[in-house]
N, C-alpha and C positions, 0 to 999 in steps of 0.2 A: 787370365785376370776373371776375378766372379762378381759380377756387375748385379747390386740388387736395384728396378725401380722403385718408388714408393708413390703414388699416385692415388688418391679418394677418385677419381673420373678415369676408365678407360674403355675399352672397346666392347662390345657392342655400342654403349655410349658415342656420339659422335659428335666431337668440337674441338676447340685448337690444341686443348692440353691432351686430352686422345692419342688424336691422329699423334701430334709430335710424340710423345710418349712412345708409342709402339713404333713409331719409324727411327726413332733414336736406336730404341731396343732392338729390332731388328738391323740396322746398318751391322751394332755393335755385333752381334753373332757373325754376320759375314767378315767382320775382322778377326774373327777368331775367339769372342770371347763366350763365356758362361756370361748369358744374360737369365736375368727376373726380375717379375713383376708381379709385385705388392699390391693389390688393390680393394678396395671395397666395393667395387662397380660388378654388379653380379653376370656372370654369363648369359648366354644364349636361352639356355637351357633352365636358369636357375641356379646354377651351382654358386654356393657358398661354402663358407664358415670351416676355409682350408681347402678345398677343392682344387687341384693342378693340372690344367693343361698347358701343352706344350703346341702354341700355334707358331709355324715359319720357324722355330728353332728357340721362339722365346718362350720361359716356364713362369706360367701366369699362374700368380694364386688367389685366390677366390676368396676371401677374408671376410666378405662384406654378411648382413643379415637380412633377413625376409623383413621389408620395412612399407608402410605405406609409399605409394607413390616412388618403389625403389629405390629411397634415397642412397646416395653411395656412402653409407656411416654404419659403423658398429659400435656402437658407445659403450656395449657392455663387457662385448669377447675381444673388442678391437685389439688393443694394448697386448693383451695376451697372444694373440695367435701371430702376432707382430714380431710378439718375442720367441716364440715358436720355431716361427720361417727364418728368420736372421741364426738363431740357432743352426738350425740345419745346414742352412744355406753355408754360410760363416763366410759372409763377403770379404772384397779386397776390397769394396769401395759400396757407400749407399747413396744412391742418388735421390730426392726429395724432391717432388713437382709439389709447388704451392701455390693456389689462389688467396683472394681475399680471404675464404672462410675452407679451411682442410682439414677439416675436425682430424680425417683421418694420416693424412702427412704431416700431421705436428705430433700424433702421437710419434707416427714414424721417427721422429724425429728425437723426439726424447726416447724411445726407448734402445735407438739406434747410438745416440751417442754415450748416454748410459753404460751399454756395455762395451764402449770404444771404440765401434766402428768407424773407420774415416769415413765420415758425414758430407756431401754439398748437397746446398738446397737451391734451386732456383726458383723463382719467382716468376709465373707468365702472367700476372696482372699489374694495373697501375694501382699504389695504394692512396691514392688522393682521396682524402674523407676518413681517413684511419690513422694520421700522424696523432692526432689531438690526444688519442683515449691509448695508441698504442706506444708511444714512447715511454710516458709514464711506467707502463705493465712490463716494460723489457726491462728500464731501469731497477724493478724491485722483480725479478725474478731471476733464474738461473739463466733466459734468453741471453741475457748481458753479457755473460762470458760462455758464450757457446763456443765449443771446441767445433766448428763446421764454419766450410768455405761456403761462401756467400754469393749468389750472381742474383742474377735477372736477364729478360731475354732480350734485353732492351737497352741504350745508354741511359733512356727516358724511364725506363720502369725502376735500372738500376739507382738511378739518382733519388727516387723516391726508399727504395730499402735502406739506402746509405744515411738517410735523413733517418731512419725510422730506428738504426742500429749504430750508430756512430760508428759505421767499421766500415771495412774493406770491400768494398761487390764487386766482382766482376762482370760478366758479360758472357753469359752461353747465349748463342743467338739459337732461333729454331732454323729449320734447314729445308730444302727443295733438292729437288736431284733436279739439275738446272739444265741439264741436257734435252731430259724429257718436256719441259714447259716451254724452250725455245721457241720462236716462229719458226712454222714452213717458210722456204726460201717462197718470195712472190707475197707472201699476205700482205692486203693490205687495209683492213677493211674498208670501211664505208670512204677513207680519208685518200683513197685514190680517184674519186669521183668526186668532185665538189659539188653538184648536184645528188649526191645521195643525202639520204639523213645521216646526220650525226649517231654513232652506234653506242651506247653508253651501257656498260655492263655494271653490274655488280651481287659479288657472292659473301655472304652471309647467313648467319641464326636468326629468323626474321624474330627478333627480340627486346626490348626496352633499351638494351643497356648498346647493344649495333645501331641503335637509331634508324630503323626501315621504314617510320614513316613519316620521321622530318627528309629521310633522303627526296621521299616522294613530294613532299613539299618544294626542295631542292629544284626538282626535273619542272616543277608546275612553274616557279618562278621563272627558270629560264626557258620554258617556253613560251610566255606570256609574252616574253623580249623576241621572239623568231617567226618567220612564218609559218606557216602550216606545214606541218609533215614535215619537219626541219630534224626532228631527234627522237629515235625510238631506243626503246629502253629493255633491256634482260635483266631482271632480278631473279635471281638464284639462291635456294635457300627454304626452309622452311621453319614454323615455330610458333610459339603462343601470339606473337604480333599476325595472324598473317589477315585473320581477317580483319583488325586494324589497315592493314597495307590495304588491303582490297577496297576498302570503304573508303579509307583518302583516296584510291583510284579513281572512284566511281565519284566521288565529290567534286574531286579537280579536273572530271571532266577529260581523263589521260588514258580510259579504256582502250583506245587507238593506238597509245603511244607504248605502255608501260608492260610485258609482257613475262605475267608469271610463272617461273617455269616450276615451282618447287626442287627438293632436292636431287640434284644430279651426280652419278658418279663422277669420279675425276675426267676420266678420259671424253664424258661430255663438255667437263665444262673446258677442257681444252678445246674443245670443238667449239665452242660457245666465244672465246677468245680470239678462235682464230676469226672470225668472223666481226669484231672490236673493233671502237676507237680508243676507249678513255674508260678507266675502270672508275668509280666513286666510291669511296671509302670517309663515310659518312660520322662512326664513331670518333664519340675525343677522348675516349679513357682508351685506347688501343693499346696496348702494353707493346706488337709487335706491328701483326698484320699478316698475316701467312696469303692468306687467298689474295691482298693487294702484291705482297713478293710475287707470286704467283704470275699473278697479271703483269707486271710489270717486266718480268721476265719472257712473257710472253708477247713481248713490245707493243706495250698500250700503256700511253700516258696514265699517269696515274694522279686524279684528287684526293687530298687526303689534308684533315687537320694539320698545323703545326702544334709541335709538343707533343705528337705520339710517334709511336714507334719505327713509321712507316717514313721517318726522317731517317732511317738507318739505309734505306737504300733506294729510296728520292729523293734529288737535287732539286728544289724549288726552282721555277724555269729551264729547265734541261731536260729531264724529261717526267715533270708532273708538274702540279702546283700545291705547295704547301697552304694553307688557308686560314685565316684568323678564326672564321666561322659561316656558317651556313649561304649568310647574303655574299660571301666571297667567291663561295664553292659556283653557286646560282652563275654568278659575272666569270668565273672561268668557262664553266661549260658554254655561255653565250661564248665566249672570246674563242673558244676552238670550235666552234661552229661556223664562225665568221672565217677564220683565218688557218686555213686549213693547211698553207705553208708553213707556219708554227705548230700547228698540229702532224705534218711530217715530220718535220723538226724532231719534235719529241719523242714520235714514235721508233724516227731512225736512231737515235742514241739511246733508246729502252734495247731496243731489237741486238745491236752493234754493242753492248757493253755491259756483260753478264753481271751481274750483282756474286760481291763473292760471300754466298750463301752455300754452298755445295757443302754436301755431306761430310767430305773430307776436314772443309773448314770448321762444320759443328765437332765432330767427333776429336779434332785435336781442341777443343775449346774445354767439353766434357773431359780427357784426359789430364790436362791442368789443372782442373777441379779436384779431381781424383787423388794428383800428387802432392796440391796445395789442402786438403784436406789429411793425408796421411803426415806430414809435415805439424799440422796443429793438432794433432791426438800425439803425437810423439813430444811437443812439446809442451803440450800439457797434463802429461804424465811426465816430463823431466819435473814441472815446479810444483808438482803435487808431492814428488820426493823428496825435493828440497829442506834442507832443516830451516827451523824460522827461530 
């Protein structure tokens, strides 16, 4: 099968969509497919305007333009380049990856559906705050009867897409190499020593949406209720909120508690999880939570907000807590610091019950969307040819 992925963002940018699209494309190549990625993200050397690289068997078409801040868009030539690339490849399926604002991806939807290529669209975001504007827009445009298979990365995210389009929306989850993230035998973190500090870890882009600064406030609230030295925190990641996070750590007097590690390679992240107990996921608009899934697979208890995609793989009270607000998250940290038996039970379940998000599961879900997209195109064509 010839599969084309369309995404505004792709490597060398780093982030959830970029990582997942790249990993999915590589696993599809290994499964025997011919895979192309059409992206508005420039290459490492500024490659753009239609340059094609082959990276680990994936044909990466750089269709972006040189713009300030290397924004992943091409408002002038993008649709034409997309049309030309799709015409050259002639895909069996087009898989568009969308966020809240994805101009290049949405151009891809318009071009692919107009050319009658089977098209699947997966949303990697929560659409909270967009329904008031989005629902009337969908109903007054061609998006109302779009012959495309709609999906999202979690059930929570799919609910929002369903409300926007009033149409069937499936789930194509993110995936990980479950075996690679599984804990080493005997790894217990601090949970094996009640006298040791509870080791908290968080991995995120340090940006307002991920709520890195409020995370520091959660830790500070928990630390005030515990003896000195009861907590230590490893915060992995980088981004525009880095200085604000550092300032909040200093103002809260947590310099000896919070270790800001910056961005780490995957192997180093796995190593950090091997010495940790609890993963904190403070984002309220988390459509899936790939870092939380990796931590859960590594045997950590996960604390996250209820109503997010983390609920796809964390069961409240069994392998973590799904909390209502930051105050409840701080309360959960205190509880696990004081009740090491509860922590041990949660970690044991996380380590021994692997989540069903290996790549074989994700590939099957994607294939189902491509088949569904093909049926929709055939049905739309049949409807267009019926006498009226």
